[in-house]
N, C-alpha and C positions, 0 to 999 in steps of 0.2 A: 795255222796260217801265218803269213808274214807280209811285209811291205810288198814283196814281189806279187802277192795275190791281189793287192790293191792296184798296183800298176797295171796288172793284166786286165782289170775292169775298165780302165780309163779309155774313153773315146772309141769303144768298140760298138759299132753301129749295127744293129740287127733288125732293121726295119726297111728292107727293100732298097738298099743304097747302091745296088750294083751299077746303076746307070748314071752315077754322079761323080765319075772319075775318082772314086775312092775317098772323097772328102766327107761324105755323110752329112753335110750341113743342110741340104735341101729337104731330105725326108725326115730328119730328126732335129729340128731347131729347138733351142731352149727358149721357153716362153717367158721373157722377162716381165711382161705385163700381167702375168697370171701366176704370181708366186703363191704357193699354198702354205709353205712352212719355212721358217728360218732356224738355223742351227748355230747358235753362238758359242764361241770357245774363247779361252784366254789367249793373249797375244803369243804365248810360247807353245801352245798346243799344236801338235802335228799328228795327222792321221797315219797310223803305222800298221794297219791291217786291212783286210778286205772289208768292204762296207756291206754289212748285213744287219738285220734287226738286233741280233744278240750283241754285236759289237757296239752299236749306237746306244742301246739301253745300258750296257755295262759302263760305257763312258759317262752316261748320265748319272749312274749310281756313284761313280767316283768323283762326281762334281766337275768333270771336264767339259761336258756339253750341256747347253741349256736350249731346250726346244720351245719354240713359239709357233703355235698353229692358229689358223683361222683368219688369215689376211683377207679382207674384203676387197681391197684394191692395193696395187703396188705400182706406183707411177714413177718413171724416171724423169728427174728434173735437172739433168746435167746441163750446165751452161755451155753455150757455144765457145769454142776455143778463141783465144785472143789472136786476132789477125790484123796484120799491118799491111797497108797498101803503100808501095814505094812511089814517092812523088816522081813524076816524069814518065817512067816506064809503065806504071800501073800494075806491076807485078805484085802479087800478094804473098806474104810470108806468115806462116803460123808461128807466133811468138811464144805460145804456151798453151798446152791443153789443160782444161779445168777438171777437177776431180769429179768422179761419178757420184751422183746423188740420187736417192730415192725417197719418196714420201709414201708411207703406207697407212692404211686405216684398219683398225681392229675394233671389235665390239665383243670382248670376252669377259665383261663384268668388272666390278670395282676391285675385287681382290687380285685379279690378274693384272689390272692396270697398276695397282700398288706395287706388285712384284716387278713389273717391267720398269717402273720408275726407279727402282733400286739399281738398275743396270746403267742408268744414265752416266755418261762420262766421255772423256776424250782419251784416245789412244789406249783403250782398255780391252777391246774385243776384236776378234775375227768373226766372219760369218760365212757359212755355206748355205746355199739356197736350194729348195725343191720347187719345181713348177707344178702346175695342175696335172700334168701328164706323168708325174712321178720321176722326172729326170733330176739328177743332183749335179750341182755345179760348184766348183771351188777353184783354187789356183795352185800353181806349183812354183816353188822358189827356183832360183838359178841353180842351186845345188841339187835340185830334184825332189825336195820334200813336198808333201801334199798338205795344204792348209786352207783355212778359210780366207776370204778376202779381208785385208786389214781395214779396220774402220777408224777413221779420224774422229768421227763423232757418232754416238748413238744417243738419241734423245726421244723419250716418250713424253708427249705434251699433256695438256690439261684434259681431264675427263669431262666430257660433255654429256649431261644427263638427257634423257628423253624429253623432247619438246614437241607436243602435238603428234603429228605423223612422222616426225624425224626421230629415228632411233638414237639411243646413246651410242657414243663412239669416242675414240681417241686416236691421235695421229702419232706415228713413229717416224722419225727422220733418221736416215742412214747416209753418211758421207764416207765414201771409200778414200783411203789415205794415199793410194799409189795407183795411178791410172795404168801403169805398165803391168800391174797384176792382171788386168783384163786381157792384155796381150798373151799372158801365160795361162789363161783359164783352161781348166780341165773339166770334163763332165763324165758322168756315168748315166747311160740311158736306163730308163725304167726296166727294160727287159733284163738288165744285168744286175738288178737289185731284187732281193727276196721280200721287199716290203714296199708299201705305198706311203706317201706322206701322211695319210689318214691313220696309219698304224702307229705313228709317233705321237707322243703327247708330253706335256711338261710333267714335272714332279709335283705331287700333291703334298701340301704341308699338313702336318699333324701336330696337334697340341696335346701334351700328356699332363694329367694331374694324378698325383699319388695320394691314396687314402692315408690317414695317420697310422703310424706303426708304433706298437708298444713293445716293451721288453718281453721276450719269450715268444713273440709272434713268429709263425713259420711260413707266412705268405706275405707277399707284396701285392697289393691290389691297386690297379691304376686304370684310368680311363683315357684311351687314345682316340681323340675326336679329330675329324677333318675341320678345317678352319670355319666351315659354316656352322659348327657346333651342334649339328643335328645328326651327323652320320658317324657312328662308331666304326672304327677300322676293323674289318673282319678279315679272317684268314691268317692271323699271326701264328707263327710256330716258334718253338724255343730258339732256333738259330737266329730269329729276327730280333730277339729281346736282349739288349745289352745292359747288364746290371753291375754296378760297382758298390762296394761297401768300404767306407773309409778310404776311398781312392783306388782300391784294388778290385779288379774284375772278379765277380763270382759267377758260377754257372748254376742257374736254377735247374731243378730236377723235373719240374712238370709245369704245364700251362693249362689254364681252363678259362672258358668264357662263362660269365654269369649274365645271361641276357635279361634276367629279371631287373637288374640294376644297371645294365649296359656297361659292364666293367670286365677287366681281365685280371686274373690272378696267376702269379708264379710262385712256386714253392722254393723256399730258401732254408738255410740253417737258422736256428733260433736267434732272433735279434737281441742285442744287448743295449741297455740305456745309452744314449748319445751316439749310437752307430749312425753314420751318415750314408744314406742310400741314394743312388741316382739311377734313373731309367731312361734309356733312349732306344731308338730302333736302328739296327745296322744289319748288314749281310755278313754273317760269320764266314761264309765261303769266299768272300771277295775282300781281300785286305785293302784297307783304306776307304771302304765304301762309306758314303754319307746318306745313302738312300737304300730302300729295300724294294724288291720286285715281288708283287703278289699277283699272279695270274696275268702278267703282262702290264700291270699298272704299277707306277713308281710312287713311293711315299718317302718323305723325309720328315723327321720329327725334331722337336726341340728336346732339351734335356731337363727332366723334372727331378727335384731333390726333396727328400724328407728326412727328418732326424727322429730317431726312435726315442720315445718318452718312457718314463718309469712305469 
């Protein structure tokens, strides 16, 4: 597939639009007040292929897209334009339009809140949005490239813990950088996507610890746990495990789970004293990946290091 496949998806309305003079706006509106999922990307990222679940998850694995789900509300707070009234005639003039602003509320837990706080910044991100009906909206540059809306500011505020009957929550503020991008908005209706917003999810962080290694050992044993520290990452295969020795990649020959101790072992050539081993998780079939895909769920690990002893 290619960019032409993506362009063929745009603004194709397939929900009884025949009686609306071809505009398609009445039967298929994008619901700005019921945003389900946001898709953040770097300022320079451009969508270059048809939008399907495989493409989105692959871009997540490459670190190009960050998915945020579970918005409980998504409210537009755009100020009214600056309007001047001419003295005498009373004619009004629009002196300037104000940037589009949204305020959103989430309640996805403390770890998710911490991760979103790390995204805070000015002029760092673009965003594409999915509404509750599964429609996707983004914008198009004057040159024809497809991208998310430029954000002047992305800010996730203070975490508010549960108080009586009031649930915990936190607010995220988004200010769009260029109101003219709204004039160039593009959308893909849900019927032309092979996934719903609920099929998307963020990347799960994994922390790895490696058991001590001695000279002559033929295995590296490590524990890959999710951040809650109670769930062992299941389903790893050899292509998921990236091992280096003294800075050079080595290819383990076998992998095994030992559920009695909740750890994973990979077979290596005999270790030598002072060998430095590292372990992290990657997708060997996807060059440049920073996350792996196991049964449709995405995981990203830190890098753990151990030095072989005598």
